[in-house]
C-alpha positions in Angstrom: 23.1 46.7 -25.6 24.9 45.0 -28.9 28.0 43.6 -25.6 24.6 42.1 -24.2 23.1 40.5 -27.4 26.7 38.9 -28.4 27.4 38.1 -25.5 24.6 35.9 -25.5 25.0 34.8 -28.7 28.7 33.4 -27.2 26.3 31.7 -24.1 24.0 29.9 -27.0 26.7 28.9 -29.7 28.5 27.4 -26.6 26.5 25.6 -25.2 25.0 24.0 -28.2 28.4 23.2 -28.7 27.9 21.2 -25.7 25.1 19.4 -26.3 26.4 18.7 -29.6 29.4 17.4 -27.6 27.2 14.8 -24.8 24.7 13.9 -27.8 28.0 11.6 -29.4 29.1 11.0 -26.5 25.4 9.7 -25.2 25.4 7.8 -29.2 28.5 6.7 -28.7 27.6 4.5 -25.4 24.5 3.4 -26.7 25.5 1.5 -29.7 28.2 0.1 -28.0 26.2 -1.7 -25.4 23.6 -2.3 -28.1 26.5 -4.0 -31.0 28.0 -5.7 -27.2 25.2 -6.8 -25.2 26.8 -5.5 -22.0 26.2 -2.7 -19.8 28.8 0.5 -20.3 27.9 3.6 -18.5 28.6 7.9 -17.8 31.2 9.1 -15.2 28.2 12.2 -13.4 26.8 13.6 -14.7 25.7 17.3 -13.7 22.1 18.6 -13.8 22.7 20.3 -17.1 24.3 16.7 -18.4 21.3 15.2 -17.0 19.0 17.2 -19.0 21.4 16.8 -22.7 20.5 13.3 -21.8 16.9 13.2 -21.8 16.9 15.8 -25.1 17.9 12.5 -26.9 16.0 10.2 -24.7 14.2 9.2 -28.3 17.0 8.1 -30.4 18.5 6.0 -27.6 15.6 4.0 -26.0 16.8 1.2 -28.0 19.2 0.8 -26.6 18.0 0.8 -22.9 18.5 4.4 -20.5 18.6 4.7 -16.9 19.8 6.9 -14.9 21.3 6.5 -11.2 22.9 8.7 -8.3 23.3 6.2 -5.8 20.6 7.5 -3.8 16.5 7.9 -4.4 16.8 12.3 -5.4 20.8 12.2 -6.0 20.8 15.6 -8.5 24.2 14.5 -9.4 24.1 11.0 -11.9 25.0 8.3 -13.9 23.9 7.6 -16.7 23.6 3.6 -18.2 23.1 2.3 -21.5 22.0 -1.7 -22.1 18.9 -3.7 -21.3 20.6 -6.8 -21.5 19.9 -10.6 -19.9 22.4 -10.0 -16.4 22.2 -7.0 -14.6 24.5 -4.4 -14.1 25.3 -1.9 -11.2 25.8 0.9 -11.1 29.9 1.9 -10.3 28.6 4.6 -7.9 30.0 3.6 -3.6 28.9 6.0 -0.9 31.8 6.9 2.0 31.6 8.6 5.3 33.8 11.3 6.5 34.3 11.5 10.1 36.3 13.7 12.5 38.8 12.0 14.5 38.5 13.2 16.5 34.9 15.0 16.9 35.2 17.4 20.4 37.8 19.0 18.7 36.5 19.0 14.8 35.8 22.1 13.1 32.4 23.1 11.1 32.4 22.2 7.6 30.0 22.9 4.5 29.6 21.6 0.9 32.3 23.3 0.0 35.0 22.4 2.1 34.0 18.8 1.3 34.0 19.3 -2.2 37.2 21.4 -1.7 39.1 18.8 0.1 38.3 16.3 -2.5 39.5 18.4 -4.9 42.4 18.8 -3.7 43.0 15.5 -3.9 43.4 15.6 -8.0 40.0 14.7 -8.7 38.1 15.4 -11.7 34.2 16.9 -10.5 32.9 14.2 -12.6 34.0 11.7 -10.6 31.9 12.8 -8.0 28.3 12.3 -7.3 26.8 14.5 -4.6 27.8 15.2 -1.2 25.7 15.3 2.1 26.7 16.7 5.1 25.1 16.1 8.5 25.8 16.4 11.7 29.4 15.7 12.8 30.0 13.3 8.8 28.8 13.6 4.6 28.3 11.3 2.9 30.3 11.2 -0.4 29.5 10.1 -4.1 32.1 8.7 -6.1 32.5 6.7 -9.0 34.1 2.9 -7.1 37.3 3.6 -9.2 38.4 5.6 -7.5 36.7 5.3 -3.8 39.9 3.1 -2.9 42.5 6.4 -3.8 40.1 8.9 -1.5 39.9 6.2 1.8 43.4 6.2 1.5 44.0 9.6 1.2 41.9 12.1 2.6 42.6 11.9 6.0 42.4 16.0 6.4 40.3 19.2 6.3 41.2 22.3 6.9 42.6 21.9 10.3 40.5 18.9 11.1 41.7 15.0 10.9 39.2 13.0 8.8 38.7 9.1 9.0 37.0 8.4 5.4 35.7 4.5 4.9 33.0 2.9 2.0 29.5 2.9 3.7 26.0 0.6 3.0 24.2 3.2 5.0 20.6 4.5 3.3 22.2 7.9 3.7 19.1 8.8 1.5 17.1 9.1 5.6 19.5 10.6 6.7 19.2 13.9 4.7 18.6 16.4 6.8 15.8 18.3 5.4 14.1 21.9 6.8 9.6 22.2 7.2 8.4 25.5 6.2 4.5 26.2 5.3 3.9 28.4 2.9 0.5 29.7 1.3 0.7 30.7 -2.5 -1.7 32.0 -4.4 -1.7 28.6 -7.3 0.7 25.9 -7.7 2.7 27.0 -10.3 6.5 26.5 -10.1 7.1 30.7 -10.6 4.9 30.7 -7.4 6.1 28.4 -5.5 10.0 29.0 -6.0 9.6 33.0 -5.6 7.9 32.3 -2.1 10.5 29.4 -1.0 13.4 31.4 -2.1 11.5 35.3 -1.0 11.8 36.6 -4.6 9.6 38.8 -6.4 7.6 36.8 -9.1 9.4 38.7 -11.7 13.1 37.5 -10.4 11.5 33.7 -10.0 10.4 33.7 -13.6 13.8 35.5 -14.7 15.7 31.7 -13.4 13.1 30.3 -15.6 14.2 32.3 -18.8 18.0 31.4 -18.3 17.7 27.4 -17.7 18.4 27.6 -14.3 15.3 25.2 -12.5 15.0 21.5 -13.2 12.1 19.6 -11.8 12.2 16.3 -11.1 15.7 16.5 -13.5 14.2 18.4 -16.2 15.3 21.6 -17.3 11.9 23.5 -17.0 11.1 26.7 -19.1 8.1 27.5 -17.8 7.3 29.2 -15.8 3.2 28.1 -15.4 4.3 24.4 -14.8 2.1 23.2 -11.9 3.3 21.0 -9.2 1.9 18.0 -8.5 3.2 16.9 -4.7 5.8 15.1 -4.2 7.3 17.0 -7.2 11.5 18.0 -6.0 12.6 21.2 -7.6 16.4 22.7 -8.1 16.5 26.2 -8.8 21.0 26.7 -9.7 22.5 29.2 -8.2 20.1 28.7 -4.5 18.7 25.4 -3.6 16.4 22.6 -4.1 13.1 22.3 -2.5 10.5 19.2 -2.7 6.5 20.7 -3.2 5.5 17.9 -0.8 1.8 18.1 -0.2 -1.3 20.8 0.3 -3.1 20.4 2.8 -6.3 23.0 3.0 -6.7 26.7 1.4 -6.9 30.5 3.7 -10.0 31.8 4.2 -8.3 33.5 1.5 -9.2 31.1 -1.3 -4.9 30.8 -1.0 -2.9 27.2 -0.8 -1.7 25.9 2.4 1.0 23.6 1.1 4.2 21.9 2.9 7.8 22.3 1.4 10.9 20.7 2.4 14.1 21.8 1.7 17.6 20.4 1.8 19.1 21.5 5.2 
């Protein structure tokens, strides 16, 4: 028990220090954008880092803050600071990866694509979401590294690939599976338990461990009621959209449509 308490305190100190460093970084960029009258951007932020930004939102509001990951609903996003007279595009580029010979191509997972990119020597912060679809993948990255990736990513595992910039509307191509669930209530823990086949106690543990995010914001309250259209990310499990409630069963349970990333 003592060891568990000690390890928990160490983790909390590490998280607090990490949050302090990120908040200082956000403040620095906000001040620079405000003082110089120009936009400043971070690299891609993880869900936890986006939460650090949300926690400092009020103190940064004077400079103007926005998030964008290249498409609507992106998990990894760039923070942009500035409220200038001109518009500035976020430094995000989308690359499409396809096998040069589809007939002999292997099946790739998200991990395969990410591994190939990291093996090029890229930092994870230069890469946004990776969206595998049938026979291809769309990779969001910082604009400054896009030419390097396009030139050097030639092979994933044993398959030769081509990598080119694209302006396709990738969000519409993101594969989803739909599922109808019967829930006793729209509580977040109830939905998480049903979607991932967990007991309510196991679902609550994900909230206690700060691994549940609703619309990009950390949620530690299992009793929070979901609204139609809410996006829920459970780190270590995946992501789903609480799409709609479209009726009740004879026993009074809510009939809900869930969309899960394929």
